C-alpha positions, 0 to 999 in steps of 0.5 A: 727886385730884379725879375728873371722869367723862366721859359721851359719851352726855350730849355726844351728847344735847346735840348732838342737842337743843341750840339753835343759840345753845347748841351750842358753849357746851354741847358743848365743856366736856362734850366736854373732861370726856369726853376727860380722864375721870379723867386730871386735870392738877395744876391742874384748873380752871386747866388746864381754863379755859386749854384751853377758852379756846383751844377756844372761841376757835378756833370764834369764841367769846370766853371769859375766865378768871374766878377765883371763890369758890364756896360750895355749900349743900345742901337742909338749909342746910349750906354748904361753901366750896370756894375763896377770893377771895384764891387763892394758889400752893403751889409749882406748885399753885394754891389757888383756883377759876376758871371761864370767862365767855362775854361775848357769850352771857352765860354762865359755864362751870365745866367742873370743878365735879364735882371737888367731892364734893357736886356730883359726887354729883348727876352732871350734868356741867359747869355752864353758866349764864346771868350778868348782865354789868354794862352801862356799868361800864367792864368792857371785858375781858368779865369780871364786876365783882369781888364780883358773885354768880351763884347756880346750881341743881344738883339740890337744891344751890345754888352761889353763885359770887362774883367775885374781883378782878383780883389773883386773875386776875393770880395765875394769868396772871402765874405762871411755871407758867402761862407754861410750859404756855401752848403746851400749853394752846393745842395741846390747845384746838385739838385739842378744838375740832377734835373738836368741829367734827367732831361739829358737822358731823354729820348732824342737827347741822350745820344748827343749827351753821350757824345759830349766831351765830359767823361763824368756826364757820360758815366752818370748817364750810364749809371742812372739809365732810366731809373725813376727819380723824385724829390724827398721830404727835404726837396732833394732830388734822388734816383732809385737805383739797385745796390749790389744785392738788387735792393732799391736805394734812393740816392742823390746825384753826388751819392751815386757810385761811379767807376773809379776812373771817373773824374771827380766833380768840380770844384775840387778842393 
């Protein structure tokens, strides 16, 4: 089973130093890895992407699932292929690799890249890199063109991601296993976003978070203020906020009332 090692210290460093336009994009995958810290689901990259898609979306960041082929080349030129452009399922296990694309910030997020031995040895956490999205290509779904390549450096390694086509994406989103776990992915994503929001409102961080280019994130920061939060019996994170009469109520992140002008969470079905 692949091992992903959490590092809350790395997450804290990102919170301290990341620029406003980088905060959410960088913190969420590092936080997710710290939370799972070795307790991996069966389909690690699929579960991570579907969970983080909701986490990003709750904070107003659009994220789209993108199946990829991945080839890792070391300093000596040796190459190892870790995925396929034609992934498949074996029972309830998906044989492939997928990442998230953040269309607005043109980033690719590989939260589970350290499931691969060569990359894990570098010990740098999730991979978040810039991508070039084709303009005017008719790709209105936020995904990259099939066959497009992204080359990213990790230590002395070169990671070459090749974008798979729509059939590969359909093999994920149309599979009964994904549908059966959809509610769980959303619920976990909301909880990850809740913990991220609590961190983003911290001293020395909130000012930069309020400068991030996401109106929904700013609305949530204003709504929760310094309200206490805790996990309920179902392990859902809830914030204690007063209603119109001043009575305290414990609300999940997706239950908090926001101004009607606030953009809806992603994904928007």
